[in-house]
LOSEDO-467836 format. One record per residue (C-alpha): residue in three letters; x, y, z. Coordinates in pm, 1 decimal. Layout:
REM residues N
ATOM   residuo         xx         yy         zz
ATOM       ALA          X          Y          Z
...
REM end
This chain:
REM residues 265
ATOM   residuo         xx         yy         zz
ATOM       MET      225.0    -1753.7    -4183.5
ATOM       ARG      193.0    -2011.9    -4506.5
ATOM       ARG       82.9    -2374.2    -4432.0
ATOM       LEU      359.5    -2550.6    -4289.3
ATOM       SER      246.0    -2863.2    -4436.9
ATOM       THR      456.8    -2769.0    -4744.9
ATOM       VAL      782.4    -2818.6    -4528.6
ATOM       ILE      792.5    -3177.3    -4665.0
ATOM       LEU      818.7    -3026.4    -5025.0
ATOM       PHE     1187.1    -2997.9    -4956.9
ATOM       ALA     1229.2    -3371.1    -4959.1
ATOM       ALA     1076.4    -3375.2    -5319.4
ATOM       VAL     1307.5    -3121.3    -5466.1
ATOM       LEU     1616.0    -3328.5    -5320.8
ATOM       LEU     1548.3    -3644.0    -5501.9
ATOM       ALA     1789.8    -3785.9    -5746.8
ATOM       GLY     1687.2    -3823.1    -6116.4
ATOM       HIS     1682.6    -4092.4    -6376.0
ATOM       PRO     2048.8    -4208.3    -6471.2
ATOM       GLN     1934.5    -4308.8    -6810.0
ATOM       ALA     1801.2    -3976.4    -6930.3
ATOM       ARG     2138.2    -3804.0    -6862.9
ATOM       ALA     2407.5    -3777.6    -7112.0
ATOM       ALA     2691.1    -4029.1    -7089.7
ATOM       ASP     2957.8    -3787.5    -7024.4
ATOM       THR     2743.5    -3613.7    -6723.1
ATOM       VAL     2822.5    -3671.2    -6345.7
ATOM       PRO     2659.1    -3989.3    -6219.5
ATOM       LEU     2358.5    -3899.4    -5977.7
ATOM       ALA     2438.1    -3999.0    -5635.5
ATOM       ALA     2251.1    -4260.0    -5361.2
ATOM       HIS     2320.7    -4127.3    -5034.2
ATOM       ARG     2229.7    -4032.7    -4682.0
ATOM       ALA     2241.4    -3667.7    -4569.6
ATOM       GLN     2184.7    -3521.9    -4250.4
ATOM       TYR     2129.1    -3131.6    -4233.7
ATOM       LYS     2128.5    -2895.1    -3938.0
ATOM       LEU     1868.0    -2631.0    -3956.3
ATOM       SER     1835.1    -2306.6    -3791.6
ATOM       LEU     1585.5    -1969.6    -3814.4
ATOM       GLU     1762.2    -1802.4    -4078.7
ATOM       ASN     1499.3    -1459.3    -4105.6
ATOM       THR     1178.5    -1339.0    -3967.1
ATOM       ARG      913.3    -1147.8    -4120.3
ATOM       GLY      708.3    -1009.8    -3807.0
ATOM       GLY      541.2    -1319.9    -3751.2
ATOM       ASP      474.1    -1544.4    -3456.8
ATOM       VAL      799.4    -1743.3    -3473.2
ATOM       THR     1085.8    -1584.8    -3268.2
ATOM       SER     1337.1    -1864.6    -3265.8
ATOM       GLY     1382.6    -2207.1    -3430.9
ATOM       THR     1632.5    -2522.9    -3478.3
ATOM       GLY     1561.4    -2878.0    -3616.2
ATOM       THR     1739.3    -3170.4    -3832.4
ATOM       MET     1629.3    -3337.7    -4133.8
ATOM       SER     1790.5    -3689.9    -4203.8
ATOM       TYR     1724.6    -3769.7    -4580.5
ATOM       GLU     1815.1    -4091.1    -4759.0
ATOM       VAL     1803.5    -4175.3    -5153.0
ATOM       ILE     1829.4    -4532.9    -5220.3
ATOM       ASP     1881.9    -4688.3    -5555.7
ATOM       ALA     1614.3    -4958.8    -5555.2
ATOM       CYS     1702.0    -5150.6    -5899.1
ATOM       ASP     1409.7    -5021.4    -6099.6
ATOM       GLY     1308.1    -4718.4    -5872.9
ATOM       TRP     1474.2    -4462.4    -5650.8
ATOM       ALA     1298.4    -4538.3    -5253.9
ATOM       VAL     1341.2    -4182.7    -5041.6
ATOM       ARG     1301.9    -4166.5    -4664.3
ATOM       GLN     1310.9    -3809.4    -4495.4
ATOM       HIS     1275.6    -3739.9    -4150.8
ATOM       LEU     1219.7    -3394.3    -4042.0
ATOM       GLN     1175.5    -3234.8    -3673.7
ATOM       MET     1177.4    -2841.4    -3633.1
ATOM       LEU     1131.2    -2691.0    -3284.4
ATOM       LEU      992.8    -2361.3    -3299.2
ATOM       THR      928.9    -2078.9    -3031.0
ATOM       ASN      653.6    -1831.0    -3065.9
ATOM       ARG      647.6    -1476.6    -2920.0
ATOM       ASP      474.5    -1632.5    -2578.6
ATOM       GLY      803.6    -1834.2    -2521.0
ATOM       GLN      594.2    -2144.4    -2615.4
ATOM       ASP      782.9    -2447.2    -2788.1
ATOM       ILE      615.0    -2587.8    -3089.2
ATOM       ASP      756.3    -2941.9    -3200.0
ATOM       MET      690.1    -3021.9    -3533.0
ATOM       THR      793.3    -3357.7    -3734.5
ATOM       SER      716.3    -3477.9    -4068.1
ATOM       ASP      805.3    -3813.0    -4254.3
ATOM       TYR      774.5    -3878.2    -4626.0
ATOM       THR      851.4    -4171.8    -4778.9
ATOM       THR      829.8    -4253.9    -5173.6
ATOM       TRP      927.7    -4473.7    -5412.0
ATOM       GLU      941.9    -4384.7    -5793.3
ATOM       SER      967.3    -4576.5    -6096.4
ATOM       LYS     1336.2    -4478.0    -6305.7
ATOM       ASP     1101.3    -4442.1    -6620.2
ATOM       GLY      907.4    -4135.9    -6440.0
ATOM       LEU      596.2    -4286.9    -6473.5
ATOM       LYS      471.2    -4452.2    -6148.5
ATOM       LEU      500.2    -4294.2    -5726.6
ATOM       ARG      416.3    -4453.9    -5429.0
ATOM       PHE      391.1    -4186.6    -5156.1
ATOM       ARG      332.0    -4175.6    -4782.8
ATOM       THR      367.4    -3830.6    -4545.3
ATOM       ASN      282.6    -3796.0    -4183.9
ATOM       GLN      293.2    -3487.1    -4004.9
ATOM       THR      261.6    -3423.2    -3599.8
ATOM       THR      238.0    -3095.0    -3401.1
ATOM       ASP      373.2    -3168.9    -3026.7
ATOM       GLN      299.6    -3541.0    -3101.9
ATOM       SER      -19.7    -3517.4    -3244.0
ATOM       THR     -118.5    -3607.0    -3594.4
ATOM       THR     -191.8    -3330.0    -3801.0
ATOM       SER     -170.9    -3479.6    -4163.7
ATOM       GLU     -171.2    -3820.3    -4326.7
ATOM       VAL     -141.7    -3848.1    -4721.3
ATOM       ALA      -70.7    -4175.9    -4860.3
ATOM       GLY     -144.4    -4342.2    -5219.8
ATOM       GLU       -2.1    -4403.6    -5551.5
ATOM       ALA       -1.5    -4214.3    -5907.5
ATOM       SER       79.3    -4280.5    -6238.9
ATOM       LEU      144.2    -4110.7    -6561.1
ATOM       ASP       53.3    -4187.5    -6940.0
ATOM       LYS      351.5    -4086.7    -7072.3
ATOM       ALA      672.8    -3911.1    -6960.5
ATOM       GLY      540.2    -3574.5    -6879.9
ATOM       GLY      185.4    -3658.3    -6827.9
ATOM       PRO     -118.0    -3658.1    -6835.6
ATOM       GLY     -244.2    -3908.5    -6557.9
ATOM       HIS     -396.7    -3939.8    -6227.7
ATOM       ALA     -341.4    -3982.5    -5858.4
ATOM       THR     -534.5    -4214.3    -5642.2
ATOM       TYR     -509.5    -4148.0    -5246.9
ATOM       THR     -612.6    -4383.6    -4990.0
ATOM       LEU     -542.1    -4106.0    -4699.5
ATOM       PRO     -674.3    -3878.2    -4588.4
ATOM       ASP     -972.0    -4028.3    -4811.4
ATOM       ALA    -1044.2    -4243.2    -5085.9
ATOM       THR    -1021.4    -4043.6    -5410.9
ATOM       THR     -886.1    -3969.3    -5728.4
ATOM       LYS     -709.0    -3636.6    -5891.4
ATOM       ASP     -623.5    -3566.8    -6233.2
ATOM       LEU     -286.7    -3498.7    -6314.5
ATOM       PRO     -255.5    -3249.0    -6605.3
ATOM       VAL       -6.4    -3236.3    -6915.7
ATOM       GLY      336.5    -3167.4    -6833.4
ATOM       THR      335.5    -3308.3    -6455.5
ATOM       LEU      639.9    -3460.1    -6314.5
ATOM       PHE      727.8    -3698.8    -6015.6
ATOM       PRO      992.4    -3574.9    -5808.2
ATOM       THR     1280.7    -3735.4    -5958.4
ATOM       ALA     1200.0    -3637.0    -6294.9
ATOM       HIS     1139.3    -3267.0    -6170.4
ATOM       THR     1472.7    -3263.2    -5983.6
ATOM       GLU     1653.7    -3388.9    -6331.8
ATOM       LEU     1494.8    -3138.0    -6516.7
ATOM       ILE     1650.4    -2901.0    -6280.1
ATOM       LEU     2001.3    -3045.0    -6367.9
ATOM       ARG     1985.6    -3084.2    -6727.3
ATOM       SER     1832.9    -2730.7    -6740.7
ATOM       ALA     2131.2    -2597.2    -6545.2
ATOM       GLU     2361.5    -2788.4    -6731.1
ATOM       ALA     2242.5    -2638.1    -7077.0
ATOM       GLY     2260.0    -2301.1    -6913.0
ATOM       LYS     1881.7    -2215.0    -6875.3
ATOM       LYS     1777.5    -1965.1    -6619.5
ATOM       PHE     1401.2    -2015.5    -6565.8
ATOM       VAL     1184.4    -2334.6    -6592.0
ATOM       ALA      816.8    -2378.8    -6470.4
ATOM       VAL      610.7    -2709.1    -6484.0
ATOM       PRO      370.6    -2872.8    -6272.3
ATOM       LEU      459.0    -3086.4    -5996.8
ATOM       PHE      331.2    -3418.7    -5795.5
ATOM       ASP      492.3    -3493.2    -5507.4
ATOM       GLY      217.3    -3660.9    -5290.7
ATOM       THR      290.7    -3412.1    -5010.5
ATOM       SER      -62.3    -3314.3    -5010.8
ATOM       ALA     -431.8    -3427.0    -5114.3
ATOM       THR     -474.2    -3160.6    -5337.6
ATOM       GLY     -297.4    -3303.6    -5653.7
ATOM       ALA      -39.4    -3097.4    -5886.7
ATOM       GLN      128.6    -2781.2    -5768.1
ATOM       ASP      296.4    -2542.8    -6000.4
ATOM       SER      650.3    -2475.7    -5987.8
ATOM       THR      879.2    -2199.7    -6106.0
ATOM       ILE     1264.6    -2242.6    -6099.9
ATOM       VAL     1528.4    -1986.6    -6142.0
ATOM       ILE     1875.3    -2130.4    -6178.2
ATOM       ALA     2192.3    -1932.4    -6157.7
ATOM       PRO     2493.0    -1986.3    -6357.0
ATOM       TRP     2630.9    -2354.3    -6308.8
ATOM       ALA     3030.1    -2319.0    -6152.2
ATOM       SER     3281.9    -2565.4    -6283.9
ATOM       LYS     3448.5    -2528.4    -5947.1
ATOM       PRO     3261.7    -2466.6    -5608.0
ATOM       ALA     3367.3    -2214.7    -5367.5
ATOM       GLN     3338.0    -2399.5    -5091.7
ATOM       PRO     3342.3    -2788.0    -5223.3
ATOM       ILE     3270.7    -3066.8    -4969.2
ATOM       GLU     3550.4    -3324.5    -4973.2
ATOM       ALA     3313.0    -3626.1    -5023.5
ATOM       LEU     3144.2    -3448.8    -5327.7
ATOM       GLY     3515.4    -3360.7    -5488.4
ATOM       ALA     3512.1    -3058.3    -5724.5
ATOM       MET     3199.7    -3144.9    -5922.2
ATOM       PRO     3012.4    -2852.6    -6108.7
ATOM       SER     2755.2    -2698.8    -5875.9
ATOM       GLY     2502.7    -2404.1    -5886.1
ATOM       ARG     2214.2    -2229.7    -5699.5
ATOM       VAL     1881.9    -2313.1    -5751.5
ATOM       ARG     1543.5    -2115.1    -5608.9
ATOM       ILE     1202.6    -2319.1    -5652.0
ATOM       ALA      876.6    -2136.0    -5581.3
ATOM       PHE      531.9    -2362.1    -5512.9
ATOM       PHE      190.0    -2255.9    -5652.7
ATOM       GLU     -158.8    -2349.6    -5608.4
ATOM       ARG     -224.9    -2523.6    -5930.0
ATOM       GLY     -403.4    -2250.1    -6153.2
ATOM       SER     -375.6    -2000.4    -5905.8
ATOM       THR     -342.1    -1631.3    -6048.6
ATOM       SER     -137.8    -1521.8    -5731.9
ATOM       THR      219.6    -1395.4    -5746.4
ATOM       THR      262.7    -1517.4    -5389.5
ATOM       SER      403.9    -1850.8    -5354.0
ATOM       GLU      281.4    -2112.9    -5100.5
ATOM       TYR      670.3    -2221.5    -5029.3
ATOM       GLU      975.0    -2155.8    -5156.1
ATOM       VAL     1316.1    -2346.7    -5112.9
ATOM       ALA     1663.2    -2215.0    -5254.4
ATOM       MET     1970.7    -2417.9    -5244.5
ATOM       ARG     2318.8    -2518.9    -5395.8
ATOM       TYR     2288.7    -2831.2    -5627.4
ATOM       TRP     2576.9    -3025.7    -5702.3
ATOM       ALA     2579.2    -3197.5    -6069.6
ATOM       ASN     2484.7    -3543.1    -5878.1
ATOM       GLY     2186.4    -3422.8    -5681.2
ATOM       VAL     2326.2    -3367.7    -5350.2
ATOM       ALA     2231.6    -3019.2    -5238.4
ATOM       ASP     2340.4    -2801.5    -4956.6
ATOM       GLU     2320.8    -2426.0    -4807.6
ATOM       LEU     1934.4    -2456.4    -4797.9
ATOM       SER     1704.3    -2195.4    -4763.4
ATOM       MET     1318.2    -2273.2    -4668.0
ATOM       ASP     1086.8    -1984.6    -4692.8
ATOM       PHE      735.0    -2022.3    -4515.5
ATOM       GLY      641.3    -1687.5    -4565.3
ATOM       ASP      644.4    -1548.3    -4205.0
ATOM       PHE      997.9    -1712.6    -4141.7
ATOM       VAL     1287.7    -1884.5    -4290.9
ATOM       MET     1482.0    -2187.6    -4211.4
ATOM       GLY     1844.9    -2217.7    -4310.5
ATOM       GLY     1992.3    -2599.6    -4328.8
ATOM       LYS     2358.2    -2709.2    -4362.8
ATOM       LEU     2474.5    -3041.7    -4493.5
ATOM       ASP     2618.0    -3183.0    -4161.8
ATOM       ILE     2673.0    -3541.9    -4229.1
ATOM       PHE     2683.0    -3722.0    -4620.4
ATOM       THR     2742.2    -4076.0    -4713.2
ATOM       PRO     2729.7    -4219.7    -5039.0
ATOM       LEU     2558.4    -4531.9    -5088.3
ATOM       LYS     2628.2    -4816.8    -5331.8
ATOM       PRO     2366.6    -4910.5    -5621.4
ATOM       GLY     2125.8    -5178.7    -5492.6
ATOM       CYS     2159.2    -5392.9    -5807.6
REM end
């Protein structure tokens, strides 16, 4: 099983991007609350035999930045019939110019803390380079390479690329979910549909499309990703029809509750 700490990467790829970076005629990006129901979608001969869970997710327009809170809980059952309760909490604040990020993550397994990561990061200019300064798990600094994007800018790139008809993008991402610095991400984008086949009433008939993102250790030559996530994106950055691939098993997620939020300013 690939490292389960990558479960919190999902929050990073759901973030709404910079509104000032988008063309005036595109759909405004949505501050919102969302709740997803999770269930086991597939297994590949590993130890997990069943799984359920929930994920709550909130994006707040905080004037000069985006504040994000995510809580994810998964209950997995192994072949011995033992239940494993995994939770993660992920909070960030990112400036709307994409140059600053504050981050904190906490993960527990059966109520015991397994990982804590916290700190802040900055880029010298849009697209890096820059550095990340950690306070947890240890006080250390990691250099961020040229091309690095923070989570909101990363999602903004995906939406812009989809609107432009691009099919593939590769870029370094730093989201504060691990203490190892930036990761490489590769993004495959399906054609953008003007009318969704299964519209959600609160989102209307805005364009949507499917995206798959694979995450790799920075500089690795391996063709096997650490983690992959696929989803259906709407043009305003809201996601549904999730598929989170941990290697030995895949968890699916459906948007259960969606509440738009007004801007904070």
